[in-house]
C-alpha positions, 0 to 999 in steps of 0.5 A: 329869461335867456336860456344858456348853454355851455357851448353854442355852435353856429353852423352844423357843418363838418367841423361841428360834429366832433365838437358836439360829440367831444364835449360830453358833460357840457350843455350844447346848442347847435344853430343851423339855418339849413342842413345838419351836416352842412354842404359835404354830405348833401351838396358837395363831397358825397354827391360829387364823388358818387357822380365821379365814380359813376362817370368813370365807370361808364366811360371805361365801359364805353371804351371797353375797359375792365369794368366787371358787370358794367356795359357800354351799351347805355347812352350818355343821357341815360347813364347820367340819369342813372348816376343822378338817381344814385346820387339822390339816394345817397343824399336822401333827397337832401333830407337832414332828418336822420342827421338831426335826430343823431345830433339830438341823441347826443344830448345837444339841442338843435336850434333852427335859424341863423345865429347872430351875436347881440352882446358878449355871451348872447346870440339871437336865433329866430328872435330868441336870445341864447346864452353861451360860455363858449361860442364856436363859429362853423359858418363855412363859406360861400362861392366867389362869383366872378365879376364879368360884365353880363354874367348875371343875365346868363344861365349859371351854376355853382358847384352845389347847384350842379350837384343837386340838379338832374339837368344834363347840359349839352355844353358847359363852361367851367371857370376855374382850374382848382380841384372843384373845377377839374373834378366838375369838368371831368365829371360832365365831360365823361358823361359826354357833355362838351366842356371847356375849362378856363384857367386864369394862370398857366397851370391847373391845381397850381399849388401842386407839383408841375408834373401833377398839374400836367397829369390833371390837364391830360386826364381832362383832355382825354375825356374831351375837356377843352382846357384853356390856360392863361385865359379869362372871361371878359364878357357874357350875354344870353344866347338862345337857351345858353350863353356866349362868353367872350374870352381873352385873346379874342375867342368866344365860346357858346355853352348851355351853362356856366359853372363857377369854380373860382373859389369860395370865401369865408361866410362871416356876414351877419354874425354880429361879430362887431359886438365882440369887438371884431370887424373882419373884412367881408370875405376875409377869414377869421384869424385863429391861433393853433388851438383854433381860438379867434384872435381878439375875442374871449371864449370864441373859437372857429373851425372849417372854411371860415378860418381859411385854413386848408379848406377841406372837410377833413380839415374841419373835422380835425379842427373840430377835434382840436376845439373839443379837446380844448373845451374839455380842459386839454391843451391841444394844438393844431398842426396842418403839415399833415393835411392831405389834398386830393383831386378826384379825377381819373387818375386821382391826385393826392398830396401832402406837405411841400412840393419840391418848389414850395420846399425850396421857397421855405428854405429847405434843401430838398432831396427828391425821389420818384417811382411809377405806379406801373412799377407795382404788381397791383397796377397789372392786376387792376390794369391801372398803369397811370401815375407815379409817386414823388417824395420830398425830403429835407436833406438836413434833417433826414425827414419827409416834408412832402409827397405827391401821388397820381393814380394807384388809389393814392387817396387811400394810402396818402395818409401813411405819408401824411403821418410821416410828415406830421410826426417828422418820422426819419426816412431811416425809420420809414424804409423799414415799413412793410407794405402788403403785397400786392398793393399800390402803396408798395410804390413808396418803398423804392423812393424811400430807399433811394432817399435813404441812400442819398441822405448825409451819413448823419441822418442815413439808415445804419448799415445792416 
């Protein structure tokens, strides 16, 4: 007899927890072949940010910066080993027992294995058939591996492997200049590793403002990263214990390891979606509507990287909440305008919504205002004078449509702007926001008043 549940979730990653927590009163089964919690707490976000924090602290101590109790007397390898030990304590040796127990305490049942749809309303897990009324796909993504001759014979890492090893590479080639590539390059270079980063196009983090792209490049170069733009690998072969990689322009580089940071693709392989009439192209995202329902199927939902929408952990959390609300009988629609983007180098980059260029491409006539982080008293208190904030407003509607910030702990206050973008809050209202003193978020006040003074009279603040 087939066991049945109201909701079956394939994949226990970031987007699943809001679902199993949010559909109380309904029977739930969660199918997971690996780690409850997914990549983020064990292999990606948490370990990488812990290592980045340690790398920055050690670099500043070595350079004589203000670091409190840190000292620069620790050699690079020892500092790296200490950071790895701290990382491993945080991820509990990648033991998901506590997460699995917490899941079960909600009343959901955990089924270990890879789920596959065998017919509408039924999935197979480890040889057992399980029925469902609603199926939620949260199967995540897998790394893209560049098609470079000889690369398969060379010592390589994915970002997940780099965040789960204690190996210290003397030299590293990072393929890709997106957020993961920049963060990983910064991390290893800050610990004294000789790092070369190769980016196919002319800019790092190309979705962001030109100025932000350049700031990130400069931050990497300050810690010793060799940044090669408009460059691709053309071939590779083993060389000693490492590899020799040929690059466009006749150059080559010899490294201990090669790290893939060229993107990820949605993981839909082996899910049996053809049984539901779906035939997604390999690596293509599942198309979902604004309630996160998969197009072309009944009672099928998707969250996280498998949707291809803004692939961040916080997006998966958000989509999970949307699905949970809809499964609970509410009509809730996702709106991704307020989803922030971050790159955790030093200084950090945080952004939301449009850049100046993307606003113009979308038919918006942008008004732009900027302010330096050094203009805040907090920058002097913290001895952190790098960075700036740039706001983009729609001149016709008088609302913010985007923001980019570099430095000043921008990741901690970018959500203030995210809310404004998502809610179409008028600049006329935002100028009245009072920020605590002294904080980096005060950097928003100057550009907000500047935008307000330049808006057409119909959308500008009323005189006081």
